[in-house]
Each structure stands twice: as C-alpha cells, then as structure tokens.
C-alpha positions, 0 to 999 in steps of 0.5 A: 328658535322654534316655539318647542325651544322657546317654550322650554327655554321659558319654563325653565327660567320660570320653575329654576328661578326659586329651585335648584336642580338638586331639589328638582330632580329630588321632586321628579323621583317622589313624583314618579313614585306617585305615579307608578306606585300610588296612582289611587291618591292622583284624583287627591292631587297628590302629584302637584303637592310642593313647589318642587313636584309641580316645577318637576311635572311641568319641567319633565312630565309636560316636554314628554307629553308634549313629544309624545302627543307631536309623534302620534298626531304624526303618526295618524296622518301618514300622508302628510306627517307634519300636518293634521289638516283642519280646514274650518277655521271656527274649529276648537281644540277642547284640551280636556284635564289639559294640565300644563297645555303641553299636550293640546299644544303639540295637536293644536301646532300640528294644525292648519289653521291652528285651533283655538283651544280650551284647556279645561282642568280642576287645577288653579295651578296647571290651569295657570302654566297652561295658559302660558304653554299655549302663549308661548306657541302663539295659541289663541286659548282661553283656560277652564277650571272644571271637571274634565268628564263633566264639560259642556262642550261647544255646539260647534265643531270641536276636536276633543283630546283627553291626554293622561286624562281618563286614567285618573277620573273614577268610574263613574267620570269614565262612564259619564264621559265614554257616551258624551265622546261617541255623539260628538264623533258620530256628529264628525268631531275628532277625538284623540284619548292617550293614555300610559301603555301599561295595562295595570293603569287602564283596566276600562281600556277595553271598554273604551277600546271596543267602542271607538273601534266599533264607531270606525276609530282606530286603537294604535300602540305607540313606540317613538325613538326622539332626542330629548330636551337636554334638560329632560336627558339630565333629569331622565339620569338624575331620577334613575327613569329611561325614557330614551323611547317614548310610549304610549297608546291611544284611541282616534276617531275622526276624518284625517 
C-alpha cells in the first residue's frame, strides 16, 4: 500500500466513524453549491460549518487537490516527471492556506529529499487535518494558525505553495501578498499558485499572471485524465458532479 493509499484509508476510517455515506454525499452537494453559487461566504468559513461539510471537504476535495497538484508538479518537470529535485535539505515548503494539507503533501512527496512543511491556515479544524495528512505521508511538518497573506516567511530558502488559497483572500490580502512572493522568487524561492480554471473565480488572475510571466515564470491551464479513488468516484456520482477530468490553472516560478 502506497502512502497516498494509507492516507485515503485513514481518512475514510476517521470520517465515517460518525457519519454515513448518505450524510457525507448530502453535505457534499451543499458544499459544492457554496463553492459555485455563494463564494462570497467562503471567507466567513461557510464551507466548513458542520461535521458533514468538513468530512466532505476532507474525503472529496482533499484527494482531488492532491491529484491535481501531483500532476501539475510532474508536468512542470518534463525531463524528470517523477521528481522535482530539491537538493538543499534545509529548504522548507510553506503551504499557505493549507486546508487539509493534501496539496502540500503532493508537492513535498515529489521532492528529493522531502522538504519540511509549514502548513498555514486560519481554521483550527483544517490545521488538525493537515497535521494528520502530513503524518500519514511521513513528512516532517508543523502547522501555524494565521492569515496566509500575512505569514512571515523564513529567512532560509523556501518553496511556497498557495493552492486554492489566493482566490479566497480579500483584495487587500492579495495586493499585499503578490509583491512579497515576487521578492521571494527574486531571491531564488520556488512559487506555485494553483486555482480553479473558471475565470469568474479569479478576476485578479491577470495581474498575477503578468507579474509571474514578467519575472520569468510560467502560466498554465491544465486538464488531466486520472483514475480517481473509488470513494471519490462514488461521492462524485452521488452528488451529481463530474470529475472524470481534473482541471486547474497555475502560476509557477523557480528553477526546475
């Protein structure tokens, strides 16, 4: 059993200990509606109100985020699709707005050696989930409760990930974060931003795209056909969703 399989197995055991599949699938439908129709409520924590929504987020969106970031990282490094080599063992992966830690685990797992992770999020529940995710993947990590836009970066070399995070910041937070990331990139850090492909989600995207490309980075849109875990497929169907193809867009800057 791979580490990702063990992680998924542990997720199922933990979240189905108090909830039925029907309860989780019903909550997934409500959670999906929040993301599509009521995105203005995300900063209020609407996506994670109640055990059902939290379980749906962990069991469904966590694996989807893991798979998407895994495929993006592999595609960004075409000469060595299994690894994005990282030779400096002192480097740290900063997982901004880490959620359940799935996206950060995907990038860290692709690195040789695995970097230490710092997961940053405002929500105590997601930080607990992220800590468990990092443990399930055998990664050295710690979590910090705080605002992703205001996190004080370490002085040492870092990889900085913001997956499905920047679109949930307010305008002030996004405006403050971008130049800080560009400064880190100029100092040699790797920066990876991942967001949904829907243009309506990221009206700010053009400014960020211009900044990354002007600094020598890349802007990509992705569509991947991947085999989904059995539970994710079952939840996808039960909630009336369709994730046979994973989509996303990314900004990346850093030496591959």
